[in-house]
N, C-alpha and C positions, 0 to 999 in steps of 0.2 A: 278722195272723198270718204269714201266707207270707213278707211281707216281713222280719220279724224273722229268721225260720227261714233265710232266704238269707244276711242280713247276719251272722249267727253263723257259719253254714256257710264264708263265704267268709273267714273269719279263721282256719281250721282249716289247718293245713300239713302236707306230709311231712318228716319229719325228715331226710331225706336230702337234700331240696330245700333246706332251711336250711343245710345243711353243705356242700355242693358249692358251688365257686366261693368259698368263705370260708375263706382260708389259716391264719386263726387265731382260733376261737372261744374256745381257750383249754382249760380244762377244763369239761365239761358233764354234765348228768344228766337223766333223764327218768323218770317214773313214770306207768303208764298201767294199762290194761286190754283185754284181747283182746276182739274183737266178740261172741263167744258170752259174755260176762260172767263167764267161770269162772277165769282167769288173769291174776295180775298180773304186769306186765312193768316192768323196771328197766333202765336203762342208765346207765354210767358210762364216760366217756373221758378220757384226759389228752393232751395235746400239750405239746411244748417247742421253744424256739428255742435255748435256750445247750447247751453240751456236759453241762453239768451236769444239767440238766432230762431230755436225751435219754436220758442214762444210767439209763434205770429199766425194770423188768419189774413184772407184777402176779403175785403168786403166792398161790395157796390157803392158808388158814389154817382152825383149826377151826371158828370162828364167823364167817367172811367172806374177804376177801383183804387184802395189804397191797402196798405198793410196795416194790421192793428195786432196790439198786444192781446193774444188770447187771455192771459191771467196777468192783468195790469200790475199786479203786485209783485211779478217776478219778471218784471222788465227792467233790468240795470240799467241799460244804456240804451236810449231809443235813437239815438243820432244816426247811425247807420242802418238801422232796421225797418224804423217808420218812415214810410214817404208813399208818394202816387206813381205806382209803376205806369200806368195807363191814363192817359187823357185824351179828350177829343178836342180839337180846335180847327175851325173853318173847314171842316170835312176832312181832316188828317188825324189820323190816329197816332199817336206818341206813345211809345212803350220803351221804358228803360229800368236799369237795376238800381236806381236811386233817386234822389231829388233834383237831378237834371233834367227831370221830365219837366218839371216847373220852369227851369231855365229855358228850355226849347218853347214850351208854350208860349212864355212870355216874350220871347224874341220874336216868334211868328207872329204876335199879336202887334207889335212893333214895326213890322215888315220886313223882319231880318230873316235870315236862313238858320237852320238848324246847325250849320257848320259854324256861323258868326256864335251861335249859343256855345257850342261846345269848345271852342275856343276859349272860352272864359273858364273853362273846368278843368280839373285834372283827375287821375286816379284816386280811389278812396284813401285815406290816411291811416290806415290800418294795418301798419308794419307788425310783422315782418313781410305779411302778404300783399299788401299794397294792391288789393284788390280793382282790377280794371271795372271802368264805367262802360257798359254795352248800351248802346241806343239804336233805337229804330224808328222811322217815321213812314208810315204808309199813308200815301195819297189816294185820293178819291178814283184815278183813274186805274189804279193796281201796281203804278209804279212805286218803288221805296228804296230807301236808303239804311244802310247800318252803319254804326261806327264804335270803335274801341279806343277808349284811353288808357295807356298803361306806362309802366315805369321801366327804366333800363336799371338791368341788375347791377351794372358797374355804377350809377349814379341815379339812387332812388329820389333825388330831388329834380330831376328832368323827367319830362312827360312826352311821350309819342303819342300821336293821335292819327288814326287812321279812318279812311271815309270811303265807303263803297256805296256807289249808287247803281241801281239797276232801273234803266229808263223805261221799261215796258213790261208788264206782266208776260211771264212765259208759263203757257198751260201745262199743269201738271208738275211746277216747280217751285221750290222754294230756297231761302237761304237761312241758314241755323249758325249762330255763334254762342259762345257760352265763357263764364269769367274762367275757368280753370280747366286744365286739360283732364286732371283726374286728382284723386285725393294726394296728400303728402304734407311735409311741413320743412319748410313753407310749402303754400300750395304752388304749383307751377301754372303761372298764366296762361291762357289760350294763346296759340301761335298761327299765323297764316291768315289767309282770306276765310271769310264765312264759307261754312261748308255746303255744297250744293245738295238738297233733299229732295226726294218725290213728295209730292201732295197728290193724293188718292182722292176717289170721288167716294168719301166716307162720311155718313151722318156725324152731326158735331158730336153727338153723346158717344158714339163707338170711338171716334177719334180721341177724345178727352180720355176715354178708358184704356184705350191704348198706350197712350203718353204716360198717365198715371201709373199704369202696371209697369211700365219698362223703367221708372225712376226708382232709385235703392230704395227699399222700404225703410230702412233706419235714418237715412237723412233726407228724405223729401218732406216738404213743407206745404207748399201750395202751388196750385196749377192755374192758368187762366187761357182760355179758348175763344176766339171769336170768328165768326164768319161775317162777312159783309158782302151781299148780293150788290154787285156796281150798278145794276140795272134797276132794281127797285129802291136801293137803300135800306132795305130790312137786314137786320142784325141779329145773330143768334150767339149766345154766350153762355160758356159753361166754366164755372169757378169749381175747383176741388180743394178742400183743405183737408189736412191730417186731423186736425181739432176742429170740433163741430162745436159751434156755439149754439 
């Protein structure tokens, strides 16, 4: 038993260690639970290499956040960079790296599942990278699901869909997934299961600062962090933008 525990523990990482030194993990999201088991934690960040991608900020909406052009005059193609990454519906928080947020929200409103929704979607049509679509749904009880939709190197017309469900919150643990393994040309897509990460008892402002500082200075754009107290329903949110309006 002890050897199994050590093996499992050795595969848990600090998210900041995963980010530091990686100049381009792309867009990333994490779902987890604080060590006391009372608070759901979610993280979403975006990075960019082109002027169009870097010309963005997160702004709050009635049910979450959206991306907006920092300078509308420099927005050359809004199709894959302007979307609602976070929406709340029926007590569930949906976080994604594209307009599939709306697809999932609409499916839930129709009594369908997030899997039903994502079976209608594919990776992004931005060859040669064909960016993976990553998505997550946090439930009121702290359970959550993550997914990634990505392409075959041998056949870019074929889509691989992976769904990872975590049926109960585990104290002090979370799962982290991102679009790219690292920088490259074309960009190498994320491989394997979501990474198990520590979630520590840290004030939200401190945690957001740690994450923001761990992201590559040249490529980071925006960060969203939310804590949800499952006993009271109280939420805390921090948004950081490289460009400040």
